Steps between C-alpha positions, in 0.01 A plus 500: 500500500592431860416194704286710733288615202454138384407398854248785521341393171479133600352569843222723365159345456492328162257686279594353165245249369773322305723466805208388720408228253860376477537511880180297544624235258841496671327464837302198372817345357682558829216333694521198268879472543461532878228232491747270322757563770241439771401170337864392502544613860193301611633185331847545651390586853247217516761246387787553741665799335567335163304501176388146417560389143278242328724325251664168434818431699706524183418873467529597866839649579412623849640806675449710812179656369320193361391157616353203321121496540325201657157399633543728804554813290255779576345739245610277212347724235731785614820293483742463207335264251491690168783380275688789337782473251706811438715473188805711564576531128172689451613784725758725334486797731699506821248749639213257439705219658565713807132592528396136469750389762361768733166319504674160493376392157669170408745590223690229320318194620195342648335646806181474699297801596197585707189698408644778721819504289291538184313799647828662604653444154197642321444809715831605662680674212187656342429653843844661510463617141156654562621679812784655300260598221254660744781699664611614155145606406459695824832680456431569131154645564626718786797643314408530134130570523 
């Protein structure tokens, strides 16, 4: 099968009920992941370009992307305040490690995350998976049926 044939199949109107259902779920998941990113962006932009972190001084390492939260912090509920501990021994797969580092999941220590981070972690990879599945269903139904 040529790339032009695959492109033709994918650009046709989706008529498969299975593919439509999967695409609708993937669309919802994508919206949720984008909402998580938007929540993070709102917190960062309203606080001088850095994500405020609500934690004790002992845990705050500080870097170019984060700042220690204080009484002047805006949108506090959207900032990093959820304590996450990622045990690096629990992750055997290098692929899973790479995927988790893509979404900046704290591996091998203590970290603080925002509600936006949680939404991204929950919905980002299932969205990619569902998109791939829906493409596979569309191609399968157009070639073998």
